[in-house]
C-alpha positions as CSV (number, residue, x, y, z in Angstrom):
1,M,-18.3,-19.2,-0.3
2,G,-16.6,-18.1,2.9
3,E,-14.7,-14.8,3.5
4,L,-11.3,-14.8,1.9
5,C,-8.5,-14.3,4.4
6,Y,-6.2,-11.4,3.4
7,N,-2.8,-13.1,3.9
8,Q,-4.2,-16.4,2.6
9,V,-4.1,-15.0,-1.0
10,M,-1.7,-12.2,-0.5
11,Q,1.5,-12.3,-2.6
12,S,3.0,-8.8,-2.2
13,V,4.5,-7.0,-5.1
14,L,6.8,-5.4,-2.4
15,Q,8.5,-8.8,-2.1
16,T,9.4,-9.2,-5.7
17,K,12.7,-8.8,-7.6
18,E,11.0,-5.9,-9.6
19,W,10.3,-4.0,-6.3
20,A,13.9,-4.7,-5.2
21,E,15.3,-3.3,-8.4
22,L,13.0,-0.2,-8.1
23,R,14.1,0.5,-4.5
24,E,17.8,0.0,-5.5
25,S,17.3,2.7,-8.2
26,Q,16.2,5.0,-5.3
27,G,19.2,4.4,-3.1
28,W,18.3,1.4,-1.1
29,K,20.2,-1.9,-1.1
30,A,18.4,-5.2,-1.5
31,H,19.3,-8.4,0.4
32,W,17.7,-11.7,-0.3
33,I,17.5,-14.3,2.4
34,E,16.0,-17.2,0.5
35,N,12.5,-16.0,-0.3
36,L,12.6,-12.9,1.9
37,L,13.5,-9.4,0.6
38,V,15.2,-7.2,3.2
39,L,15.9,-3.6,2.1
40,E,18.7,-1.6,3.6
41,K,18.3,2.2,3.9
42,P,21.5,4.1,4.3
43,L,21.5,6.8,7.0
44,P,24.1,9.5,8.0
45,L,27.2,8.6,9.9
46,G,27.5,5.2,8.2
47,L,24.4,3.9,9.9
48,S,21.3,2.3,8.3
49,F,18.1,0.5,9.0
50,L,16.7,-2.7,7.5
51,Y,13.1,-3.2,6.3
52,A,11.2,-6.2,5.0
53,P,7.8,-5.1,3.6
54,E,4.6,-7.1,3.6
55,V,5.6,-10.6,4.8
56,D,3.6,-13.5,6.1
57,F,4.8,-14.5,9.5
58,F,4.1,-18.2,8.9
59,A,5.6,-18.3,5.4
60,I,9.0,-16.8,6.0
61,N,10.1,-19.0,8.9
62,L,11.5,-16.0,10.8
63,E,13.5,-18.0,13.5
64,K,15.4,-19.7,10.7
65,K,16.2,-16.4,9.0
66,L,17.0,-14.4,12.1
67,K,20.7,-15.3,12.2
68,K,21.2,-14.0,8.7
69,I,19.1,-10.9,9.4
70,K,21.4,-10.1,12.4
71,E,24.5,-10.7,10.3
72,I,23.3,-8.2,7.7
73,A,22.3,-5.7,10.4
74,Q,25.7,-5.9,12.0
75,K,27.6,-5.5,8.7
76,S,25.5,-2.6,7.6
77,R,25.5,-0.9,11.1
78,A,21.7,-1.1,11.2
79,I,20.0,0.7,14.1
80,F,17.0,-1.6,13.8
81,T,15.3,-4.1,11.5
82,R,11.6,-3.6,10.7
83,L,9.4,-6.4,9.5
84,D,5.9,-5.5,8.2
85,F,3.5,-8.4,8.6
86,I,0.3,-8.8,6.5
87,N,-1.3,-11.3,8.8
88,K,-4.7,-10.2,10.3
89,N,-4.5,-8.9,13.8
90,E,-7.3,-10.9,15.3
91,G,-7.9,-14.3,16.9
92,L,-5.6,-17.0,18.0
93,F,-3.1,-16.8,15.1
94,S,-2.3,-13.2,15.6
95,S,-1.8,-13.8,19.3
96,K,0.7,-16.5,18.4
97,I,2.5,-14.1,16.0
98,I,2.7,-11.3,18.6
99,S,3.9,-13.7,21.3
100,G,6.5,-15.2,18.9
101,L,7.8,-11.8,18.0
102,K,8.1,-10.7,21.6
103,D,10.0,-14.0,22.3
104,L,12.4,-13.0,19.6
105,N,12.9,-9.6,21.2
106,F,10.9,-7.6,18.6
107,C,8.9,-4.6,19.8
108,K,5.9,-2.9,18.1
109,A,7.2,-0.2,15.7
110,F,6.6,3.4,16.6
111,E,5.2,4.1,13.2
112,E,3.9,2.1,10.2
113,I,5.4,2.2,6.8
114,Q,2.6,0.3,5.1
115,P,-1.1,0.8,6.2
116,E,-2.0,-1.2,9.2
117,W,-5.7,-0.8,8.6
118,R,-7.0,-1.5,5.1
119,Q,-10.2,-1.6,3.2
120,I,-10.5,-5.0,1.4
121,T,-13.1,-5.9,-1.2
122,D,-13.8,-9.4,-2.4
123,I,-13.9,-9.4,-6.2
124,N,-13.9,-13.2,-6.7
125,K,-17.5,-13.1,-7.9
126,S,-19.6,-11.8,-10.7
127,E,-19.7,-8.2,-11.7
128,D,-23.3,-7.9,-10.6
129,K,-22.5,-9.3,-7.2
130,I,-19.5,-7.0,-6.8
131,L,-21.8,-4.0,-7.6
132,A,-24.4,-5.4,-5.2
133,Q,-22.0,-5.4,-2.3
134,M,-21.1,-1.7,-2.8
135,K,-23.0,1.0,-1.0
136,P,-25.8,2.6,-3.0
137,K,-23.9,5.8,-3.3
138,G,-21.0,4.0,-4.8
139,R,-23.1,2.3,-7.5
140,Y,-24.9,5.6,-8.1
141,N,-21.7,7.6,-8.6
142,I,-20.3,5.0,-11.1
143,R,-23.5,5.6,-13.1
144,V,-23.1,9.4,-12.8
145,A,-19.6,9.2,-14.3
146,Q,-20.8,6.9,-17.1
147,K,-23.8,9.2,-17.9
148,N,-21.5,12.2,-18.0
149,G,-19.2,10.6,-20.6
150,V,-16.2,10.1,-18.4
151,V,-13.7,7.8,-20.1
152,V,-11.1,5.7,-18.2
153,E,-7.9,4.9,-20.1
154,K,-4.5,3.3,-19.5
155,S,-1.7,5.8,-19.8
156,Q,2.1,5.8,-19.8
157,N,2.4,9.5,-19.4
158,I,3.4,10.2,-15.7
159,D,2.5,13.9,-16.1
160,D,-1.2,12.8,-16.6
161,F,-1.0,11.6,-13.0
162,Y,1.6,13.8,-11.3
163,N,0.1,17.2,-12.3
164,I,-3.2,16.2,-10.7
165,F,-1.6,14.5,-7.8
166,R,0.2,17.8,-7.0
167,E,-3.1,19.6,-7.3
168,T,-4.7,17.1,-4.9
169,A,-1.8,17.6,-2.4
170,E,-2.1,21.4,-2.4
171,R,-5.9,21.1,-1.9
172,D,-5.8,18.5,0.9
173,G,-2.5,19.6,2.6
174,F,-0.2,16.6,2.3
175,E,3.3,16.1,1.1
176,I,4.1,14.0,-2.0
177,R,7.1,12.2,-3.4
178,P,9.1,13.8,-6.2
179,R,8.1,13.1,-9.8
180,T,11.2,11.0,-10.4
181,Y,9.9,8.4,-7.9
182,F,6.7,7.9,-10.0
183,V,8.7,7.8,-13.2
184,N,10.9,5.0,-11.8
185,L,7.9,3.2,-10.4
186,L,5.9,3.1,-13.6
187,E,8.9,2.4,-15.8
188,K,9.7,-0.7,-13.8
189,L,6.3,-2.0,-12.8
190,Q,4.4,-1.2,-16.0
191,H,7.2,-2.7,-18.1
192,D,6.8,-6.0,-16.1
193,S,2.9,-5.8,-16.2
194,L,2.7,-5.3,-12.5
195,A,1.1,-1.9,-12.5
196,E,-1.2,0.3,-14.5
197,L,-1.7,4.1,-14.6
198,L,-5.4,4.8,-15.2
199,V,-6.6,8.2,-16.1
200,C,-10.1,9.7,-16.3
201,K,-10.9,12.0,-19.1
202,Y,-13.8,14.4,-19.3
203,N,-14.3,16.5,-22.4
204,G,-10.8,15.4,-23.5
205,R,-9.1,16.6,-20.3
206,V,-7.6,14.4,-17.5
207,I,-9.5,15.1,-14.3
208,A,-8.5,12.1,-12.2
209,A,-5.8,9.4,-12.2
210,G,-4.6,6.5,-10.2
211,I,-1.7,3.9,-10.0
212,F,-2.7,0.3,-9.3
213,T,-0.7,-2.9,-8.9
214,F,-1.7,-6.4,-9.8
215,Y,0.3,-9.3,-8.4
216,G,-0.8,-12.8,-7.6
217,E,-4.4,-12.7,-6.5
218,I,-4.2,-9.1,-5.1
219,A,-4.9,-5.8,-6.8
220,S,-3.9,-2.8,-4.9
221,Y,-4.7,0.9,-5.1
222,L,-1.3,2.6,-4.5
223,Y,-2.0,6.3,-5.4
224,G,-4.9,8.4,-6.5
225,A,-5.5,12.0,-7.5
226,S,-8.5,14.1,-8.5
227,G,-8.3,17.6,-9.8
228,N,-10.5,20.6,-8.9
229,E,-12.2,20.6,-12.3
230,A,-15.5,18.8,-12.8
231,R,-15.6,17.1,-9.5
232,N,-19.4,16.7,-9.9
233,V,-19.0,14.0,-12.6
234,M,-17.6,11.6,-10.0
235,A,-14.7,10.3,-12.2
236,P,-12.8,8.5,-9.4
237,Y,-15.7,6.1,-8.8
238,L,-15.6,5.0,-12.4
239,M,-11.8,4.7,-12.3
240,H,-12.0,2.3,-9.4
241,W,-14.7,0.3,-11.1
242,E,-12.5,0.0,-14.2
243,A,-9.5,-1.0,-11.9
244,I,-11.7,-3.8,-10.4
245,L,-12.6,-5.0,-13.9
246,E,-8.9,-5.0,-14.9
247,A,-8.1,-6.9,-11.7
248,K,-10.8,-9.5,-12.6
249,R,-9.2,-9.9,-16.1
250,R,-6.0,-10.7,-14.3
251,S,-7.7,-13.3,-12.1
252,C,-7.2,-11.2,-8.9
253,K,-9.5,-12.2,-6.0
254,L,-9.2,-9.3,-3.6
255,Y,-9.0,-5.5,-4.2
256,D,-6.9,-3.7,-1.6
257,L,-7.8,-0.1,-1.3
258,L,-5.1,0.3,1.4
259,A,-5.2,2.9,4.1
260,V,-8.3,3.6,6.1
261,A,-9.1,5.0,9.6
262,P,-9.1,2.3,12.3
263,A,-12.4,0.8,13.3
264,G,-14.2,3.0,15.9
265,T,-12.2,6.2,15.3
266,K,-13.8,9.6,15.2
267,E,-14.7,11.8,12.3
268,N,-11.6,14.0,12.8
269,H,-9.1,11.2,12.0
270,K,-6.8,12.1,9.2
271,Y,-8.1,9.3,7.1
272,A,-11.8,10.0,7.7
273,G,-12.5,11.4,4.3
274,I,-10.7,8.8,2.2
275,T,-12.3,6.1,4.4
276,R,-15.8,7.2,3.6
277,F,-14.9,7.2,-0.1
278,K,-13.3,3.7,0.0
279,E,-16.1,2.2,1.9
280,Q,-18.5,3.0,-1.0
281,F,-16.9,0.0,-2.8
282,G,-18.0,-2.4,-0.2
283,G,-15.8,-4.9,1.6
284,R,-14.5,-4.8,5.1
285,K,-11.8,-3.2,7.2
286,V,-8.8,-5.5,7.9
287,H,-6.4,-4.8,10.8
288,L,-3.0,-6.3,10.1
289,V,-0.3,-7.2,12.6
290,G,1.8,-4.5,11.0
291,S,5.3,-3.3,11.7
292,W,7.6,-4.7,14.4
293,D,11.2,-3.7,15.1
294,L,14.3,-5.6,16.2
295,V,16.5,-3.0,17.8
296,A,20.2,-3.3,17.6
297,K,21.3,0.1,18.8
298,P,18.9,1.4,21.5
299,V,20.3,4.9,21.8
300,W,20.4,5.5,18.1
301,Y,16.9,4.0,17.8
302,W,15.6,6.6,20.4
303,L,17.3,9.4,18.5
304,F,15.9,8.1,15.1
305,K,12.4,8.0,16.6
306,L,12.7,11.6,17.8
307,A,14.0,12.7,14.4
308,E,11.2,11.0,12.5
309,K,8.5,12.6,14.8
310,F,10.1,16.0,14.3
311,R,10.3,15.5,10.5
312,R,6.7,14.6,10.2
313,H,5.4,17.6,12.2
314,V,7.6,20.3,10.5
């Protein structure tokens, strides 16, 4: 069997009515242009920006929808419209996409909202073959967790995740979303069977947790956390194995571990540590076409870009 193409099977949960409802509960406004979800984010001074997450360039018929996108942008006083493309950034097809976007006056976005580089594992095979494609350390650490009696369970208690996520953020030095974001996310997506919260218990205590989505033929690892306690029992490895098994039960073909460092980057990249971890589950790095902007208000766009850079470095 040949290598599965990412956008060939990708049906993004970020382009569903459930995701639209979730984002509207968080202050965004959802617009549907036929099969395309475009989200509107209000900004100060009556301005906004538009964002269409994880779309397939060839499936959405962008030229046909562009008139309506521009109408929404004008009405909402959008500074720019950002489209996030899941097509692979390699070969003839990506050259056609990029050329087409430039012809339509899009420019490469100054930052990515969704990960442009991802670790993708093919799970459309037997469990033995999935294990065989992992790195030896990955298989070994799954067995370590099993031998130590780590138990992976589904949970609906957001605090099982959030308390450890906060501990992870303090240890590794990154900012996290407020608890209400995860409450809303799980209430909506778990209710519609699009997500699961998995927790790892050791001696009855939760020591690791993760949030995973399952939509179409793609399972995705959205958020993960591991506490400072009992790190030697390798609980996150077993959690990912159980997530893969759950994905197979739901007939998913690919497991998307999301953000990794770009190919060829040095060890000091901010994603170097999580990249080494994710690579233990086998698969390959995929480079996506990513985010492209259609700018409506150039001066405001420049100011917005400066403000975002400042906010991220404070």
